[in-house]
A tleap script that builds the chain and sets N, CA, C and O, in Angstrom:
source leaprc.protein.ff14SB
mol = sequence {
  NMET SER LEU LYS GLN LEU VAL ASP PHE GLU
  PRO ASP TYR ILE LYS LEU SER LYS TYR PHE
  THR ASN GLY LEU GLU HIE SER ARG GLY LYS
  GLN LYS VAL ILE LYS MET LEU ALA ASP PHE
  CYS GLY GLU GLN SER LYS LEU ILE VAL GLU
  GLY ILE GLU ASN GLU ARG GLN PHE GLU ILE
  LEU GLU GLN LEU GLY VAL ILE TYR GLY GLN
  GLY TYR LEU PHE ALA LYS PRO GLN PRO LEU
  GLU ASN LEU MET PHE ALA LYS SER ILE CLEU
}
set mol.1.N position { 13.881 16.384 -33.246 }
set mol.1.CA position { 15.205 17.808 -33.320 }
set mol.1.C position { 16.022 17.138 -33.303 }
set mol.1.O position { 16.172 16.219 -32.498 }
set mol.2.N position { 17.156 17.612 -34.695 }
set mol.2.CA position { 18.987 16.799 -34.661 }
set mol.2.C position { 19.537 17.814 -33.621 }
set mol.2.O position { 19.026 18.625 -32.848 }
set mol.3.N position { 21.083 17.333 -34.003 }
set mol.3.CA position { 21.543 18.019 -33.565 }
set mol.3.C position { 21.874 19.223 -33.563 }
set mol.3.O position { 22.020 20.108 -32.720 }
set mol.4.N position { 21.985 19.092 -34.839 }
set mol.4.CA position { 22.030 20.690 -36.068 }
set mol.4.C position { 21.026 21.119 -35.490 }
set mol.4.O position { 21.528 22.111 -34.961 }
set mol.5.N position { 19.528 21.129 -35.054 }
set mol.5.CA position { 19.505 22.242 -34.841 }
set mol.5.C position { 19.390 22.870 -34.051 }
set mol.5.O position { 19.495 24.090 -33.926 }
set mol.6.N position { 19.082 21.847 -33.205 }
set mol.6.CA position { 19.695 21.946 -32.175 }
set mol.6.C position { 20.666 23.472 -31.304 }
set mol.6.O position { 20.429 24.261 -30.389 }
set mol.7.N position { 21.750 23.217 -32.234 }
set mol.7.CA position { 23.224 24.018 -32.395 }
set mol.7.C position { 22.175 25.522 -33.233 }
set mol.7.O position { 22.106 26.710 -32.917 }
set mol.8.N position { 21.525 24.752 -34.330 }
set mol.8.CA position { 21.213 26.019 -35.498 }
set mol.8.C position { 20.681 27.146 -34.812 }
set mol.8.O position { 21.048 28.320 -34.771 }
set mol.9.N position { 19.401 26.321 -34.094 }
set mol.9.CA position { 18.242 27.244 -33.292 }
set mol.9.C position { 18.585 27.521 -32.171 }
set mol.9.O position { 17.967 28.586 -32.200 }
set mol.10.N position { 18.824 27.522 -31.633 }
set mol.10.CA position { 19.268 27.997 -30.088 }
set mol.10.C position { 17.911 27.530 -28.991 }
set mol.10.O position { 18.302 27.993 -27.920 }
set mol.11.N position { 16.870 27.021 -28.784 }
set mol.11.CA position { 15.791 26.653 -28.939 }
set mol.11.C position { 16.063 27.001 -26.721 }
set mol.11.O position { 16.983 26.624 -25.995 }
set mol.12.N position { 14.268 28.168 -26.238 }
set mol.12.CA position { 14.131 28.148 -25.381 }
set mol.12.C position { 14.277 27.537 -24.159 }
set mol.12.O position { 14.622 27.873 -23.026 }
set mol.13.N position { 13.761 26.126 -24.955 }
set mol.13.CA position { 13.342 24.543 -23.905 }
set mol.13.C position { 13.338 24.034 -24.489 }
set mol.13.O position { 12.892 24.073 -25.636 }
set mol.14.N position { 14.023 23.080 -23.738 }
set mol.14.CA position { 14.678 21.735 -24.231 }
set mol.14.C position { 13.402 20.304 -23.386 }
set mol.14.O position { 13.577 20.012 -22.203 }
set mol.15.N position { 12.741 19.905 -23.861 }
set mol.15.CA position { 11.932 18.740 -23.465 }
set mol.15.C position { 12.175 17.479 -23.332 }
set mol.15.O position { 11.997 16.962 -24.435 }
set mol.16.N position { 12.572 16.498 -22.360 }
set mol.16.CA position { 13.033 15.197 -22.576 }
set mol.16.C position { 11.752 14.914 -22.034 }
set mol.16.O position { 11.086 15.424 -21.134 }
set mol.17.N position { 11.486 13.429 -23.263 }
set mol.17.CA position { 10.554 12.444 -22.422 }
set mol.17.C position { 10.996 11.444 -21.359 }
set mol.17.O position { 12.142 11.018 -21.215 }
set mol.18.N position { 9.858 11.114 -20.592 }
set mol.18.CA position { 9.727 9.469 -20.000 }
set mol.18.C position { 10.928 8.874 -19.996 }
set mol.18.O position { 11.705 8.471 -19.130 }
set mol.19.N position { 10.888 8.929 -21.641 }
set mol.19.CA position { 11.707 7.762 -22.423 }
set mol.19.C position { 13.136 8.137 -20.553 }
set mol.19.O position { 13.405 7.539 -19.511 }
set mol.20.N position { 13.499 9.284 -21.160 }
set mol.20.CA position { 14.805 9.080 -20.166 }
set mol.20.C position { 14.842 9.338 -18.544 }
set mol.20.O position { 15.862 9.373 -17.855 }
set mol.21.N position { 13.299 9.533 -18.035 }
set mol.21.CA position { 13.670 9.194 -16.589 }
set mol.21.C position { 13.897 7.368 -16.587 }
set mol.21.O position { 14.540 6.760 -15.730 }
set mol.22.N position { 13.096 6.663 -17.925 }
set mol.22.CA position { 12.421 5.759 -16.961 }
set mol.22.C position { 13.627 4.508 -17.179 }
set mol.22.O position { 14.300 4.331 -18.195 }
set mol.23.N position { 13.648 4.111 -16.541 }
set mol.23.CA position { 15.305 3.481 -15.776 }
set mol.23.C position { 16.539 3.652 -15.255 }
set mol.23.O position { 17.453 2.866 -15.006 }
set mol.24.N position { 16.311 5.633 -15.049 }
set mol.24.CA position { 17.445 6.678 -15.632 }
set mol.24.C position { 18.499 5.541 -14.611 }
set mol.24.O position { 19.647 5.355 -15.015 }
set mol.25.N position { 18.068 4.880 -13.410 }
set mol.25.CA position { 19.354 4.942 -11.968 }
set mol.25.C position { 20.077 3.650 -12.481 }
set mol.25.O position { 20.890 3.033 -11.792 }
set mol.26.N position { 19.775 3.358 -13.528 }
set mol.26.CA position { 20.480 1.886 -14.465 }
set mol.26.C position { 21.136 2.200 -15.658 }
set mol.26.O position { 21.846 1.417 -16.289 }
set mol.27.N position { 20.899 3.304 -15.943 }
set mol.27.CA position { 21.300 3.534 -17.299 }
set mol.27.C position { 22.609 4.790 -17.516 }
set mol.27.O position { 22.223 5.914 -17.839 }
set mol.28.N position { 23.953 4.582 -17.352 }
set mol.28.CA position { 24.506 5.466 -17.700 }
set mol.28.C position { 24.460 6.255 -18.891 }
set mol.28.O position { 24.677 7.447 -18.675 }
set mol.29.N position { 24.223 5.923 -20.188 }
set mol.29.CA position { 23.534 6.047 -21.205 }
set mol.29.C position { 23.060 7.441 -21.122 }
set mol.29.O position { 23.630 8.530 -21.172 }
set mol.30.N position { 21.896 7.081 -20.987 }
set mol.30.CA position { 21.160 8.164 -20.592 }
set mol.30.C position { 21.181 9.582 -19.678 }
set mol.30.O position { 20.941 10.777 -19.855 }
set mol.31.N position { 21.651 8.631 -18.514 }
set mol.31.CA position { 22.801 9.811 -17.708 }
set mol.31.C position { 23.746 10.761 -18.305 }
set mol.31.O position { 23.795 11.921 -17.896 }
set mol.32.N position { 24.540 10.312 -19.302 }
set mol.32.CA position { 25.297 10.880 -20.077 }
set mol.32.C position { 25.111 12.291 -21.056 }
set mol.32.O position { 25.765 13.323 -21.203 }
set mol.33.N position { 23.320 11.505 -21.875 }
set mol.33.CA position { 23.030 11.934 -22.606 }
set mol.33.C position { 22.170 13.280 -21.501 }
set mol.33.O position { 21.885 14.307 -22.117 }
set mol.34.N position { 21.907 13.260 -20.430 }
set mol.34.CA position { 20.634 13.920 -19.896 }
set mol.34.C position { 22.377 15.420 -19.543 }
set mol.34.O position { 22.453 16.590 -19.918 }
set mol.35.N position { 23.529 14.458 -18.621 }
set mol.35.CA position { 24.374 15.443 -18.339 }
set mol.35.C position { 24.755 16.350 -19.885 }
set mol.35.O position { 24.930 17.546 -20.114 }
set mol.36.N position { 24.770 15.333 -20.598 }
set mol.36.CA position { 25.541 17.006 -21.759 }
set mol.36.C position { 24.193 17.373 -21.961 }
set mol.36.O position { 23.835 17.567 -20.799 }
set mol.37.N position { 22.841 17.679 -22.944 }
set mol.37.CA position { 22.488 18.787 -22.858 }
set mol.37.C position { 22.087 19.497 -21.129 }
set mol.37.O position { 21.711 20.631 -21.428 }
set mol.38.N position { 22.010 19.411 -19.887 }
set mol.38.CA position { 22.166 20.286 -18.965 }
set mol.38.C position { 23.277 21.118 -19.203 }
set mol.38.O position { 23.247 22.312 -18.907 }
set mol.39.N position { 24.528 20.422 -19.861 }
set mol.39.CA position { 25.407 21.636 -19.442 }
set mol.39.C position { 25.362 22.215 -20.677 }
set mol.39.O position { 25.706 23.378 -20.465 }
set mol.40.N position { 25.027 22.027 -22.436 }
set mol.40.CA position { 24.684 22.547 -23.377 }
set mol.40.C position { 24.289 23.652 -23.271 }
set mol.40.O position { 24.905 24.676 -23.569 }
set mol.41.N position { 22.992 23.543 -22.744 }
set mol.41.CA position { 21.615 24.667 -22.111 }
set mol.41.C position { 22.155 25.556 -21.041 }
set mol.41.O position { 21.261 26.104 -20.397 }
set mol.42.N position { 23.391 25.854 -20.669 }
set mol.42.CA position { 23.395 26.714 -19.286 }
set mol.42.C position { 22.570 27.574 -19.448 }
set mol.42.O position { 21.588 27.100 -20.020 }
set mol.43.N position { 22.475 28.576 -19.240 }
set mol.43.CA position { 21.776 29.568 -18.841 }
set mol.43.C position { 21.152 29.803 -20.431 }
set mol.43.O position { 20.065 30.358 -20.274 }
set mol.44.N position { 21.337 29.658 -21.472 }
set mol.44.CA position { 20.138 29.823 -22.798 }
set mol.44.C position { 19.450 29.039 -22.788 }
set mol.44.O position { 18.333 29.546 -22.890 }
set mol.45.N position { 19.374 27.831 -22.712 }
set mol.45.CA position { 17.941 27.126 -22.698 }
set mol.45.C position { 17.707 26.505 -21.622 }
set mol.45.O position { 18.595 26.024 -20.918 }
set mol.46.N position { 16.169 26.430 -21.314 }
set mol.46.CA position { 15.675 25.662 -20.516 }
set mol.46.C position { 15.188 24.111 -20.292 }
set mol.46.O position { 13.980 23.875 -20.339 }
set mol.47.N position { 16.110 23.071 -20.052 }
set mol.47.CA position { 16.158 21.758 -19.877 }
set mol.47.C position { 15.407 21.278 -18.726 }
set mol.47.O position { 15.725 21.239 -17.538 }
set mol.48.N position { 14.071 20.827 -19.482 }
set mol.48.CA position { 12.749 20.239 -18.712 }
set mol.48.C position { 12.801 18.914 -18.827 }
set mol.48.O position { 12.711 18.494 -19.981 }
set mol.49.N position { 12.970 17.798 -17.612 }
set mol.49.CA position { 12.754 16.836 -17.569 }
set mol.49.C position { 11.456 16.078 -17.476 }
set mol.49.O position { 10.663 16.395 -16.589 }
set mol.50.N position { 11.151 15.034 -18.376 }
set mol.50.CA position { 9.569 14.512 -17.717 }
set mol.50.C position { 9.578 13.288 -16.971 }
set mol.50.O position { 10.670 12.876 -16.579 }
set mol.51.N position { 8.202 12.432 -16.627 }
set mol.51.CA position { 8.111 11.648 -16.051 }
set mol.51.C position { 9.423 11.443 -14.899 }
set mol.51.O position { 10.143 10.453 -15.029 }
set mol.52.N position { 9.595 12.094 -14.158 }
set mol.52.CA position { 10.180 11.979 -12.650 }
set mol.52.C position { 9.079 11.762 -11.462 }
set mol.52.O position { 8.343 12.532 -10.844 }
set mol.53.N position { 9.355 10.098 -11.426 }
set mol.53.CA position { 8.640 9.313 -10.175 }
set mol.53.C position { 9.108 9.339 -8.918 }
set mol.53.O position { 8.421 9.229 -7.902 }
set mol.54.N position { 9.967 9.445 -8.959 }
set mol.54.CA position { 10.752 8.798 -7.543 }
set mol.54.C position { 11.825 9.517 -7.222 }
set mol.54.O position { 12.491 10.054 -8.106 }
set mol.55.N position { 12.181 9.641 -5.733 }
set mol.55.CA position { 13.085 11.097 -5.183 }
set mol.55.C position { 14.877 9.988 -5.558 }
set mol.55.O position { 15.864 10.634 -5.204 }
set mol.56.N position { 15.152 8.853 -6.046 }
set mol.56.CA position { 16.375 8.742 -6.782 }
set mol.56.C position { 16.514 9.559 -7.922 }
set mol.56.O position { 17.459 10.266 -8.270 }
set mol.57.N position { 15.253 9.316 -8.526 }
set mol.57.CA position { 15.385 10.369 -10.106 }
set mol.57.C position { 15.247 11.101 -9.761 }
set mol.57.O position { 15.859 11.938 -10.425 }
set mol.58.N position { 14.690 11.586 -8.892 }
set mol.58.CA position { 14.958 13.484 -8.953 }
set mol.58.C position { 16.617 13.978 -8.391 }
set mol.58.O position { 17.257 14.992 -8.666 }
set mol.59.N position { 16.951 12.847 -7.543 }
set mol.59.CA position { 18.530 12.947 -7.480 }
set mol.59.C position { 19.123 13.253 -7.995 }
set mol.59.O position { 19.890 14.215 -7.961 }
set mol.60.N position { 18.852 12.204 -8.881 }
set mol.60.CA position { 20.247 12.139 -9.921 }
set mol.60.C position { 20.176 12.957 -10.930 }
set mol.60.O position { 20.980 12.875 -11.858 }
set mol.61.N position { 19.342 13.736 -10.901 }
set mol.61.CA position { 18.976 14.412 -12.457 }
set mol.61.C position { 19.340 15.603 -11.342 }
set mol.61.O position { 20.438 16.003 -11.728 }
set mol.62.N position { 19.067 16.178 -10.454 }
set mol.62.CA position { 20.093 17.206 -9.508 }
set mol.62.C position { 21.518 17.128 -9.843 }
set mol.62.O position { 22.132 18.156 -10.130 }
set mol.63.N position { 22.028 16.098 -9.828 }
set mol.63.CA position { 22.546 16.251 -9.711 }
set mol.63.C position { 23.565 15.830 -11.426 }
set mol.63.O position { 24.611 15.182 -11.434 }
set mol.64.N position { 23.038 16.273 -12.386 }
set mol.64.CA position { 23.519 15.678 -13.394 }
set mol.64.C position { 23.214 17.544 -13.980 }
set mol.64.O position { 23.396 18.084 -15.071 }
set mol.65.N position { 22.718 18.039 -12.722 }
set mol.65.CA position { 22.562 19.495 -13.363 }
set mol.65.C position { 20.588 20.575 -14.053 }
set mol.65.O position { 20.223 21.665 -14.492 }
set mol.66.N position { 19.778 18.610 -13.495 }
set mol.66.CA position { 19.136 19.436 -13.883 }
set mol.66.C position { 17.822 20.562 -13.441 }
set mol.66.O position { 17.151 20.264 -12.452 }
set mol.67.N position { 17.548 21.641 -14.086 }
set mol.67.CA position { 16.488 22.674 -12.521 }
set mol.67.C position { 15.163 22.567 -12.942 }
set mol.67.O position { 14.365 22.766 -12.026 }
set mol.68.N position { 14.490 22.231 -14.410 }
set mol.68.CA position { 13.270 22.140 -14.342 }
set mol.68.C position { 12.612 20.617 -15.007 }
set mol.68.O position { 12.719 20.331 -16.200 }
set mol.69.N position { 11.939 19.751 -14.002 }
set mol.69.CA position { 11.116 18.549 -14.442 }
set mol.69.C position { 9.793 18.462 -14.134 }
set mol.69.O position { 9.241 19.525 -13.851 }
set mol.70.N position { 9.050 17.317 -14.114 }
set mol.70.CA position { 7.642 17.193 -13.805 }
set mol.70.C position { 7.424 15.859 -14.057 }
set mol.70.O position { 7.911 15.190 -14.968 }
set mol.71.N position { 6.539 15.458 -13.052 }
set mol.71.CA position { 6.418 13.711 -13.609 }
set mol.71.C position { 5.161 13.264 -11.757 }
set mol.71.O position { 5.152 14.156 -10.910 }
set mol.72.N position { 4.657 12.478 -11.580 }
set mol.72.CA position { 4.326 12.223 -10.593 }
set mol.72.C position { 4.963 12.064 -9.400 }
set mol.72.O position { 4.269 11.752 -8.433 }
set mol.73.N position { 6.239 12.226 -9.249 }
set mol.73.CA position { 6.649 12.930 -7.584 }
set mol.73.C position { 6.123 13.939 -7.642 }
set mol.73.O position { 5.185 13.988 -6.846 }
set mol.74.N position { 6.265 14.877 -8.248 }
set mol.74.CA position { 5.611 16.332 -7.934 }
set mol.74.C position { 4.018 16.442 -7.401 }
set mol.74.O position { 3.592 16.859 -6.324 }
set mol.75.N position { 3.244 15.864 -8.665 }
set mol.75.CA position { 2.013 15.980 -9.189 }
set mol.75.C position { 1.420 14.861 -9.848 }
set mol.75.O position { 2.100 14.111 -10.548 }
set mol.76.N position { 0.374 14.723 -9.695 }
set mol.76.CA position { -0.618 14.272 -10.769 }
set mol.76.C position { -1.152 15.360 -11.627 }
set mol.76.O position { -1.592 16.483 -11.382 }
set mol.77.N position { -0.933 14.511 -12.958 }
set mol.77.CA position { -1.663 15.602 -14.026 }
set mol.77.C position { -3.366 15.917 -13.658 }
set mol.77.O position { -4.220 15.045 -13.498 }
set mol.78.N position { -3.544 17.180 -13.592 }
set mol.78.CA position { -4.516 17.503 -13.221 }
set mol.78.C position { -5.119 18.398 -13.982 }
set mol.78.O position { -4.343 19.117 -14.613 }
set mol.79.N position { -6.931 18.709 -14.222 }
set mol.79.CA position { -7.686 19.483 -15.551 }
set mol.79.C position { -7.178 21.186 -14.601 }
set mol.79.O position { -7.026 21.423 -13.403 }
set mol.80.N position { -7.060 22.007 -15.772 }
set mol.80.CA position { -6.096 23.216 -15.544 }
set mol.80.C position { -7.190 24.349 -14.647 }
set mol.80.O position { -6.944 25.450 -14.155 }
set mol.81.N position { -8.484 23.529 -14.693 }
set mol.81.CA position { -9.130 24.507 -14.219 }
set mol.81.C position { -8.319 24.253 -12.278 }
set mol.81.O position { -7.613 25.081 -11.703 }
set mol.82.N position { -8.695 23.083 -11.809 }
set mol.82.CA position { -7.187 22.450 -10.709 }
set mol.82.C position { -6.126 23.359 -10.079 }
set mol.82.O position { -5.615 23.208 -8.970 }
set mol.83.N position { -5.925 24.149 -10.803 }
set mol.83.CA position { -4.245 24.256 -10.616 }
set mol.83.C position { -4.537 25.793 -10.110 }
set mol.83.O position { -5.404 26.479 -10.651 }
set mol.84.N position { -3.646 26.315 -8.911 }
set mol.84.CA position { -3.817 27.652 -8.538 }
set mol.84.C position { -3.784 28.610 -9.507 }
set mol.84.O position { -4.639 29.443 -9.807 }
set mol.85.N position { -2.452 28.355 -10.072 }
set mol.85.CA position { -2.423 29.668 -10.908 }
set mol.85.C position { -2.725 29.786 -12.306 }
set mol.85.O position { -2.170 30.588 -13.057 }
set mol.86.N position { -3.702 28.890 -12.670 }
set mol.86.CA position { -4.677 28.998 -13.533 }
set mol.86.C position { -5.947 29.736 -13.279 }
set mol.86.O position { -6.562 30.314 -14.175 }
set mol.87.N position { -6.415 29.691 -11.714 }
set mol.87.CA position { -7.285 30.205 -11.330 }
set mol.87.C position { -6.732 31.963 -10.986 }
set mol.87.O position { -7.573 32.701 -10.473 }
set mol.88.N position { -6.200 32.180 -11.103 }
set mol.88.CA position { -5.877 33.252 -10.869 }
set mol.88.C position { -5.430 34.350 -12.670 }
set mol.88.O position { -5.258 35.554 -12.859 }
set mol.89.N position { -5.402 33.176 -13.581 }
set mol.89.CA position { -5.346 33.961 -15.229 }
set mol.89.C position { -6.836 34.355 -15.333 }
set mol.89.O position { -7.253 35.355 -15.916 }
set mol.90.N position { -7.676 33.311 -14.605 }
set mol.90.CA position { -9.461 33.864 -15.482 }
set mol.90.C position { -10.048 34.478 -14.785 }
set mol.90.O position { -11.151 34.910 -15.121 }
savepdb mol mol.pdb
quit
């Protein structure tokens, strides 16, 4: 998605790939982009960052204003039937 599309479409969710968390601790560039997107999203869109693998990455993302994330720090990928919420839906 281009920046123009990002502005024009105002998506409900924006998801950043693991690329942005890999080496996040040492990359001011990645931190700046994430901060910019977190500020842009505000309350209109939800920024989701994937690939959070350690507490330092989590701390940095929290400081940058990221609210939603996923990764091995929280849980390893599981079959849908193993997840609690999935059992209540089925």
